[in-house]
C-alpha positions as CSV (number, residue, x, y, z in Angstrom):
1,X,-12.8,23.2,97.2
2,X,-12.1,26.9,96.2
3,X,-12.3,30.0,98.0
4,X,-15.0,32.2,95.8
5,X,-17.6,32.3,98.3
6,X,-15.2,32.2,101.5
7,X,-16.9,33.7,104.5
8,X,-20.4,33.8,103.0
9,X,-23.6,32.0,104.4
10,X,-26.0,31.0,101.4
11,X,-29.6,29.8,102.0
12,X,-30.9,27.4,99.5
13,X,-34.6,26.8,99.6
14,X,-36.1,23.5,98.0
15,X,-32.2,22.3,98.7
16,X,-32.9,18.8,99.4
17,X,-33.3,17.6,95.7
18,X,-32.3,17.9,92.3
19,X,-31.2,21.5,91.2
20,X,-31.3,22.8,94.9
21,X,-29.6,20.2,96.2
22,X,-26.5,20.4,93.2
23,X,-26.5,24.1,93.8
24,X,-26.1,23.6,97.5
25,X,-22.8,21.5,96.7
26,X,-21.6,23.9,94.5
27,X,-21.8,26.9,96.7
28,X,-20.0,24.4,99.6
29,X,-17.4,23.3,97.1
30,X,-16.9,27.2,96.7
31,X,-16.0,27.7,99.9
32,X,-19.5,29.0,101.4
33,X,-21.1,27.7,104.5
34,X,-24.6,26.5,103.0
35,X,-28.1,26.2,104.8
36,X,-30.7,23.8,102.9
37,X,-34.3,24.2,103.6
38,X,-37.6,22.7,102.6
39,X,-40.2,20.3,104.1
40,X,-38.8,17.0,104.2
41,X,-36.1,16.7,107.1
42,X,-34.7,13.4,106.1
43,X,-33.7,14.6,102.4
44,X,-32.5,17.9,103.9
45,X,-30.4,15.7,106.6
46,X,-28.8,13.5,103.9
47,X,-28.0,16.6,101.5
48,X,-25.9,18.4,104.5
49,X,-24.5,15.3,105.4
50,X,-23.3,14.6,102.3
51,X,-21.8,18.0,101.6
52,X,-20.3,17.7,104.9
53,X,-18.5,14.2,103.7
54,X,-17.3,16.3,100.4
55,X,-15.3,18.5,102.8
56,X,-17.9,21.6,102.9
57,X,-19.9,23.1,105.6
58,X,-23.4,22.5,105.6
59,X,-26.6,23.0,107.7
60,X,-30.4,22.7,107.3
61,X,-33.6,23.9,108.6
62,X,-37.1,22.6,108.1
63,X,-39.7,25.1,106.6
64,X,-42.6,25.4,104.7
65,X,-42.1,28.6,102.1
66,X,-45.9,29.2,101.9
67,X,-46.4,29.8,105.7
68,X,-44.9,33.4,106.6
69,X,-43.9,32.1,110.3
70,X,-41.6,29.6,108.9
71,X,-39.8,31.6,106.5
72,X,-39.1,34.2,109.3
73,X,-38.2,31.3,111.6
74,X,-35.7,30.1,108.8
75,X,-33.8,33.4,107.9
76,X,-33.7,34.0,112.0
77,X,-32.1,30.5,112.5
78,X,-29.6,30.7,109.5
79,X,-28.4,34.3,111.1
80,X,-28.2,32.9,114.6
81,X,-26.4,29.7,113.7
82,X,-23.8,31.1,111.4
83,X,-23.8,34.8,112.2
84,X,-25.1,36.0,109.1
85,X,-27.0,35.6,105.7
86,X,-25.1,36.8,102.5
87,X,-26.7,35.0,99.7
88,X,-30.0,33.4,98.9
89,X,-31.1,31.2,96.0
90,X,-35.2,30.9,96.4
91,X,-35.5,27.7,94.6
92,X,-38.5,25.6,96.4
93,X,-41.0,25.4,93.5
94,X,-43.8,22.8,92.4
95,X,-45.6,21.8,89.2
96,X,-48.8,20.9,90.4
97,X,-51.2,18.2,88.4
98,X,-51.3,19.0,84.8
99,X,-54.6,20.2,83.3
100,X,-55.9,22.2,80.5
101,X,-56.6,25.6,82.0
102,X,-60.3,25.1,82.3
103,X,-60.2,22.1,83.6
104,X,-57.4,23.2,86.6
105,X,-59.0,22.4,89.9
106,X,-58.8,25.6,91.9
107,X,-56.9,24.0,94.8
108,X,-54.0,23.2,92.2
109,X,-54.2,26.6,91.1
110,X,-53.5,28.0,94.5
111,X,-51.1,25.6,95.4
112,X,-48.7,26.2,92.5
113,X,-49.2,29.7,93.3
114,X,-48.8,29.4,97.0
115,X,-45.3,27.6,96.4
116,X,-43.6,29.4,93.2
117,X,-44.8,33.1,93.7
118,X,-46.1,33.5,97.5
119,X,-42.8,31.3,98.7
120,X,-40.4,33.2,96.8
121,X,-42.3,37.1,97.8
122,X,-42.2,35.5,101.8
123,X,-38.3,34.3,101.2
124,X,-37.3,37.7,99.3
125,X,-39.5,39.7,102.4
126,X,-37.0,38.0,105.4
127,X,-33.9,38.0,103.4
128,X,-34.4,41.4,102.5
129,X,-35.2,42.6,105.9
130,X,-32.0,41.4,107.2
131,X,-29.5,42.1,104.5
132,X,-30.6,45.7,104.1
133,X,-29.6,45.9,108.0
134,X,-26.4,44.4,107.3
135,X,-25.0,45.7,104.7
136,X,-26.5,43.8,101.4
137,X,-26.7,40.6,99.9
138,X,-27.3,39.0,96.9
139,X,-30.5,36.9,96.0
140,X,-31.4,34.7,93.2
141,X,-34.9,33.2,92.4
142,X,-35.6,30.5,90.3
143,X,-37.9,31.0,87.5
144,X,-38.4,29.0,84.6
145,X,-38.2,29.2,80.5
146,X,-42.0,28.1,80.4
147,X,-43.0,31.6,82.2
148,X,-41.2,33.0,78.8
149,X,-42.5,30.8,75.9
150,X,-45.5,29.2,77.6
151,X,-45.4,26.1,75.2
152,X,-46.7,23.5,77.6
153,X,-50.1,22.4,77.4
154,X,-51.6,21.7,80.6
155,X,-48.9,23.8,82.6
156,X,-50.5,27.3,82.5
157,X,-50.6,27.5,86.4
158,X,-46.7,26.6,86.7
159,X,-46.3,29.2,83.6
160,X,-48.2,31.7,85.0
161,X,-46.4,31.5,88.5
162,X,-42.9,31.2,87.2
163,X,-43.8,34.6,84.7
164,X,-44.8,36.1,88.2
165,X,-41.4,35.1,89.8
166,X,-39.7,37.0,86.7
167,X,-41.8,40.4,87.2
168,X,-41.6,40.2,90.7
169,X,-37.7,39.6,90.8
170,X,-37.4,42.8,88.1
171,X,-39.5,44.9,90.5
172,X,-37.9,43.7,94.0
173,X,-34.2,44.4,92.0
174,X,-35.0,48.1,91.4
175,X,-36.4,48.9,95.2
176,X,-33.3,47.6,96.7
177,X,-30.4,47.7,94.6
178,X,-29.8,51.1,96.2
179,X,-29.5,48.9,99.6
180,X,-26.9,46.7,98.4
181,X,-29.1,43.8,97.7
182,X,-28.6,42.7,94.2
183,X,-31.4,40.4,92.7
184,X,-31.8,38.5,89.8
185,X,-33.5,35.1,88.6
186,X,-32.6,32.3,86.5
187,X,-34.9,30.3,84.1
188,X,-34.1,27.0,83.7
189,X,-35.2,25.0,80.7
190,X,-35.5,21.1,80.7
191,X,-32.8,19.5,83.2
192,X,-32.3,16.3,84.1
193,X,-34.7,16.2,86.9
194,X,-38.0,14.2,87.3
195,X,-39.9,17.0,85.9
196,X,-38.3,16.4,82.7
197,X,-40.1,13.2,81.9
198,X,-43.8,13.5,80.8
199,X,-46.4,10.9,81.8
200,X,-45.2,7.3,80.7
201,X,-41.8,8.4,79.1
202,X,-38.3,6.8,80.0
203,X,-34.8,8.2,79.7
204,X,-34.6,7.3,76.1
205,X,-38.2,8.6,74.6
206,X,-37.6,11.6,76.6
207,X,-34.1,12.0,75.4
208,X,-35.3,11.6,71.8
209,X,-38.2,14.0,72.2
210,X,-35.7,16.6,73.4
211,X,-33.4,16.0,70.6
212,X,-36.2,17.2,68.3
213,X,-37.6,20.2,70.4
214,X,-34.1,22.1,71.7
215,X,-31.7,23.6,69.7
216,X,-29.0,22.1,72.0
217,X,-30.4,18.7,71.6
218,X,-30.5,17.6,75.5
219,X,-31.8,18.5,78.5
220,X,-29.1,20.3,81.0
221,X,-27.2,18.8,83.8
222,X,-28.2,20.1,87.3
223,X,-24.3,21.2,87.3
224,X,-25.3,23.7,84.5
225,X,-28.1,25.3,86.1
226,X,-26.0,25.3,89.5
227,X,-23.2,27.3,87.6
228,X,-25.2,30.0,86.5
229,X,-26.7,30.5,89.7
230,X,-23.4,31.0,91.3
231,X,-22.4,33.2,88.5
232,X,-25.4,35.5,89.2
233,X,-24.3,35.2,93.0
234,X,-20.7,36.0,92.7
235,X,-18.9,39.0,92.0
236,X,-18.4,38.3,88.6
237,X,-21.8,39.6,88.0
238,X,-21.8,42.7,89.8
239,X,-23.3,44.8,87.4
240,X,-26.2,42.6,86.5
241,X,-29.3,43.4,88.3
242,X,-33.0,42.8,87.6
243,X,-31.9,40.2,84.8
244,X,-33.6,36.8,84.2
245,X,-31.0,34.3,82.8
246,X,-32.4,32.0,80.7
247,X,-30.6,28.7,80.4
248,X,-32.6,26.3,78.2
249,X,-30.3,25.5,75.2
250,X,-32.0,27.7,72.8
251,X,-35.6,26.4,73.7
252,X,-36.7,30.2,73.8
253,X,-34.2,31.8,71.2
């Protein structure tokens, strides 16, 4: 355990699995009190329990980031239970059913944007409202390198929704840095999560594909994305504002 974030309260949406879970554990190991949020209570409770068992401070709140009332309640609960909100990692996201652009169902397009873009906007809306009245804070949004290069046929809804997150982040960053709120985003590339697999692939097939497609020759570990988020949330990046940190092993280089 370290004291890098001692005395800080960190909220992680989509915190029950994959990048969110690893980032929550990393914040807790660095001294923060962590609150994970998402729609599946069992997974959130398990994540919080595992962090506590490792010596960290963790809690959870069930919330759907596409619903304004849920997000408002989420931020209020974090503040009421833990006395404040200093850091937020807005990580909740969905891929949606892949399909060529002209064959996408409207409900798939709408659901992807509801989670990936509207969910991050709603999260910032209520996080900022608290932070600007309580001395500022730090927000990191989860975008994607696919929002930069768009080279994933069948993923246009996801790519467009994540590109929107990058632009939303930059705009909000300029609006609120004067209030002491520092906002950035992280854009992971292929990471060792279920999303890194294409239909029918096993690990060997995925790894072989990635070796040929990505300059570094592998997918990221969730730890590597978590480390990037913690850097953006720390005083080490105090002059970084409105930046989208691409962490993808050179795929967009």
